[in-house]
C-alpha positions in Angstrom: -11.5 -64.9 -64.9 -12.1 -67.7 -67.7 -13.5 -70.5 -66.1 -10.6 -72.7 -67.1 -7.4 -71.4 -68.0 -3.9 -72.5 -68.3 -0.6 -71.4 -66.7 3.1 -72.6 -66.4 3.1 -72.0 -62.6 -0.1 -71.3 -60.1 1.2 -70.3 -56.5 -1.6 -70.0 -54.1 -1.3 -67.2 -51.8 0.1 -63.9 -52.0 1.9 -63.1 -48.9 5.9 -62.5 -48.7 6.8 -66.4 -49.8 4.2 -66.1 -52.8 5.2 -63.1 -54.2 8.8 -63.6 -53.7 8.3 -66.8 -55.8 5.9 -65.2 -58.3 9.0 -62.6 -58.8 11.6 -65.2 -59.6 9.2 -67.0 -61.7 8.2 -64.0 -63.7 11.7 -63.1 -64.1 12.5 -66.6 -65.7 9.4 -66.0 -68.3 7.1 -68.4 -67.0 3.2 -67.7 -67.2 2.7 -67.1 -63.5 -0.8 -66.9 -62.0 -1.4 -66.1 -58.1 -4.5 -67.2 -56.5 -5.3 -65.1 -53.3 -8.2 -65.2 -51.2 -8.1 -61.5 -49.7 -5.2 -59.4 -51.0 -1.4 -58.9 -51.3 0.8 -59.4 -48.4 -0.6 -62.3 -46.3 -0.1 -61.9 -42.4 2.8 -59.1 -43.1 -0.1 -56.9 -44.8 -2.0 -57.1 -41.3 1.2 -56.4 -39.3 1.5 -52.6 -37.9 5.2 -52.4 -37.9 7.9 -54.9 -39.2 11.3 -54.2 -37.5 13.2 -57.0 -38.2 13.5 -57.1 -42.0 16.5 -56.4 -43.8 16.7 -53.0 -45.4 14.5 -51.1 -43.2 16.9 -49.6 -40.4 13.8 -47.8 -38.9 11.3 -50.8 -39.7 8.6 -50.5 -42.2 4.8 -50.7 -42.3 3.5 -54.4 -43.2 1.0 -53.1 -45.8 3.8 -50.9 -47.3 6.0 -53.6 -47.5 3.0 -55.7 -49.1 2.3 -52.8 -51.5 6.0 -52.6 -52.6 6.4 -56.4 -53.2 3.5 -56.6 -54.9 4.3 -53.6 -57.6 7.6 -55.3 -58.2 5.8 -58.7 -59.1 3.3 -57.3 -61.5 6.1 -55.3 -63.3 7.3 -59.0 -64.2 4.2 -59.9 -65.8 2.9 -62.1 -62.9 -1.2 -62.1 -62.7 -3.3 -62.3 -59.4 -6.7 -63.7 -59.1 -8.8 -63.2 -56.3 -10.3 -66.6 -55.3 -10.6 -69.1 -52.6 -8.4 -72.5 -53.7 -10.8 -75.3 -52.9 -9.1 -78.2 -54.2 -6.2 -79.5 -56.4 -6.1 -82.5 -58.6 -2.9 -83.9 -60.0 -2.5 -86.0 -63.6 -0.8 -84.2 -66.4 0.2 -81.5 -64.7 -2.3 -79.8 -61.8 -5.8 -78.8 -61.8 -6.2 -76.1 -59.3 -10.1 -75.3 -58.7 -11.0 -72.2 -57.0 -14.3 -70.5 -56.3 -13.9 -68.5 -59.6 -12.7 -71.5 -62.0 -10.1 -74.2 -62.6 -6.3 -73.3 -63.4 -4.4 -75.7 -65.0 -0.5 -75.8 -64.3 2.8 -77.6 -65.1 3.8 -76.9 -61.9 2.3 -75.4 -58.5 3.9 -73.5 -55.5 1.8 -73.8 -52.5 2.3 -70.6 -50.6 -0.7 -70.5 -48.3 0.4 -69.4 -45.1 -1.3 -70.1 -41.6 -4.0 -68.5 -39.7 -4.4 -67.9 -36.2 -5.3 -70.9 -33.9 -8.4 -70.1 -31.9 -8.5 -70.7 -27.9 -11.7 -73.1 -28.3 -13.2 -71.6 -25.5 -17.2 -70.8 -24.8 -17.8 -67.6 -26.3 -15.3 -67.2 -28.5 -17.0 -67.9 -31.4 -20.4 -66.2 -30.6 -18.2 -62.8 -29.9 -16.0 -63.1 -33.2 -16.2 -59.8 -34.6 -17.9 -58.5 -31.3 -15.0 -58.2 -29.3 -13.1 -61.1 -30.1 -10.5 -60.6 -32.9 -7.2 -61.8 -34.5 -5.6 -58.9 -35.9 -4.8 -55.5 -33.8 -4.0 -54.1 -37.1 -7.5 -54.4 -38.5 -9.5 -53.7 -35.4 -7.3 -51.9 -33.0 -8.9 -48.4 -33.7 -12.0 -49.7 -32.4 -10.5 -50.0 -28.8 -9.7 -46.2 -28.3 -9.9 -45.7 -24.6 -10.9 -49.2 -23.6 -9.3 -52.1 -22.0 -8.3 -55.0 -24.2 -6.7 -58.5 -23.2 -4.0 -59.9 -25.4 -3.7 -63.8 -25.2 -0.3 -65.3 -26.0 3.4 -64.6 -24.9 5.3 -65.1 -28.3 6.8 -62.1 -30.5 3.3 -61.9 -32.5 1.4 -61.3 -29.2 3.9 -58.8 -27.9 4.2 -56.8 -30.9 0.4 -56.4 -31.5 0.0 -55.8 -27.6 2.4 -53.1 -28.2 0.5 -51.7 -31.2 -2.7 -51.9 -29.4 -1.1 -49.2 -26.9 -1.8 -46.5 -29.3 -5.4 -46.8 -29.0 -6.4 -48.6 -25.5 -6.1 -47.1 -22.4 -4.9 -50.5 -20.9 -3.7 -53.7 -22.3 -3.1 -57.0 -20.5 -1.0 -59.7 -21.6 -2.3 -63.0 -20.7 0.1 -65.8 -20.9 0.3 -69.7 -19.9 3.7 -69.7 -18.6 5.6 -67.6 -16.1 7.7 -65.9 -18.5 7.4 -64.5 -21.9 8.8 -66.1 -25.1 9.0 -63.0 -27.3 12.4 -61.5 -28.4 13.9 -59.8 -25.6 14.0 -56.4 -27.5 9.9 -56.8 -27.6 9.9 -57.7 -23.9 11.9 -54.6 -22.9 9.5 -52.3 -24.8 6.6 -54.1 -23.2 7.6 -54.0 -19.8 8.7 -50.7 -20.2 5.2 -49.4 -21.5 3.0 -47.7 -18.8 -0.3 -49.2 -20.4 0.8 -53.0 -20.3 -0.2 -55.3 -17.8 0.6 -58.8 -17.2 -1.3 -61.9 -16.1 1.4 -65.0 -16.1 0.7 -68.9 -15.5 -3.1 -68.4 -16.7 -5.4 -69.3 -19.3 -8.5 -67.6 -20.9 -11.4 -70.1 -20.2 -14.3 -68.2 -21.5 -15.3 -65.1 -23.2 -18.5 -63.2 -21.4 -20.6 -60.5 -22.3 -24.1 -59.7 -23.4 -24.2 -57.8 -26.9 -20.6 -57.8 -26.9 -17.3 -58.8 -24.8 -17.4 -57.3 -21.3 -15.0 -59.9 -19.6 -12.8 -63.4 -19.7 -12.9 -66.0 -17.5 -9.3 -66.6 -16.1 -7.7 -69.8 -14.5 -4.4 -70.0 -12.6 -2.8 -72.7 -13.9 -0.6 -73.0 -10.2 -3.3 -72.1 -8.0 -6.5 -73.3 -9.9 -8.2 -70.1 -8.8 -10.9 -68.7 -11.1 -11.7 -65.1 -11.8 -13.6 -62.9 -13.9 -11.3 -60.2 -15.6 -13.0 -57.1 -17.3 -12.2 -56.4 -20.5 -13.8 -54.7 -23.8 -11.9 -56.6 -26.2 -9.8 -60.0 -26.7 -7.0 -60.5 -29.2 -5.6 -64.1 -29.5 -2.1 -64.9 -30.7 -1.3 -68.7 -29.4 0.0 -70.2 -32.5 -1.2 -71.0 -36.1 -3.0 -73.6 -38.1 -1.3 -74.1 -41.5 -3.8 -73.4 -44.7 -2.9 -76.8 -46.2 -6.2 -78.7 -46.5 -6.6 -78.4 -50.0 -3.3 -80.3 -50.8 -2.9 -82.6 -47.8 -4.5 -85.4 -49.8 -1.4 -85.1 -52.4 1.6 -84.5 -50.2 3.1 -85.4 -47.0 2.6 -83.3 -44.1 3.4 -83.2 -40.2 1.1 -84.1 -37.6 -0.2 -80.8 -37.6 -0.6 -80.2 -41.2 2.8 -78.5 -42.2 3.7 -79.7 -45.4 7.2 -81.5 -45.4 9.7 -80.2 -48.1 13.1 -80.6 -49.2 16.0 -78.0 -49.0 14.5 -76.9 -52.7 11.1 -76.6 -51.0 10.1 -79.6 -53.0 7.4 -81.8 -51.6 6.6 -85.5 -51.9 4.8 -84.9 -55.0 7.0 -84.2 -57.9 6.2 -80.8 -59.3 4.6 -79.5 -56.3 6.8 -77.1 -53.8 5.9 -75.2 -50.6 7.4 -71.9 -49.4 6.6 -69.8 -46.4 4.5 -70.5 -43.0 2.6 -73.3 -44.6 5.3 -75.5 -44.6 7.2 -77.3 -41.8 10.3 -75.1 -40.6 12.1 -73.6 -37.5 11.3 -69.8 -37.8 8.4 -68.4 -39.4 9.5 -64.7 -40.5 8.8 -62.3 -43.5 12.9 -62.8 -44.0 12.4 -66.6 -43.9 9.1 -66.5 -46.3 11.1 -64.4 -48.6 13.8 -66.9 -48.7 11.6 -69.7 -49.2 9.8 -68.0 -52.1 13.0 -67.4 -53.7 14.2 -70.8 -53.7 10.8 -72.2 -54.6 11.0 -70.0 -57.7 14.4 -70.9 -59.1 13.4 -74.7 -58.1 10.0 -74.5 -60.4 12.2 -73.0 -63.2 14.4 -75.8 -63.0 12.0 -78.6 -62.8 10.2 -77.3 -66.0 12.9 -77.1 -67.8 13.4 -80.7 -67.3 9.8 -81.5 -68.0 9.0 -79.8 -71.2 
């Protein structure tokens, strides 16, 4: 990428929200540049099987859906730059500073998503990549005929635990509460799986091992009893942290760092819009991210029409 170039709109993030926003901006004839750190699709691209996105009665593989979205966006002229967004400056428009140079834009759509929240326990960072993972689709095949622990009780945790049963001989779901929070359809599938086991009312207190993960420390939150639980891998799904650090100095966020928006995805700074998992919202799913992206794309078109 040129060290300094211009666009009508820069979109940070190529997940479903960012790609949909780019589709609408491209169709409106706007010079559109997407800045993405890894590749198209965001977390959707690392999800093995998506069964609640309309139009796919049998479900769709996450990478396939991401690829289709990205192809459609390219057809309307949007460009993707692989880079890290480092900071944004506001003045006469916006300067988006990245690891590959600076992009100047008349409007900005923040669609940078969220990342998995770490456990924050001893051993987690030490064994990351050596038994600790946050992506079953990425790493599940390494645990063929092994025993893994999945931490969490929501949709993501149960979905990824079920995916891991394709490889692992046993998958134990550890959850802080006495019942799961995942959708009933997911729970039914999990409880019906002969490979699934459940440890409720418990939390992981440490990750143990020598060269790689060999066990986790568990504490029962009702009795206080502690134990070591043998496992070859730990997959963590206990919530998310918004990727909003580069823009928080310019826009209003909630206490957790999620960007506050209006109905049209506008933020507290005119010309900056937010869509998808990075914004404060009730539900974070591919379907809602696509809706956010569509609204943001149309809102940017109307904003720029009023600010020639």
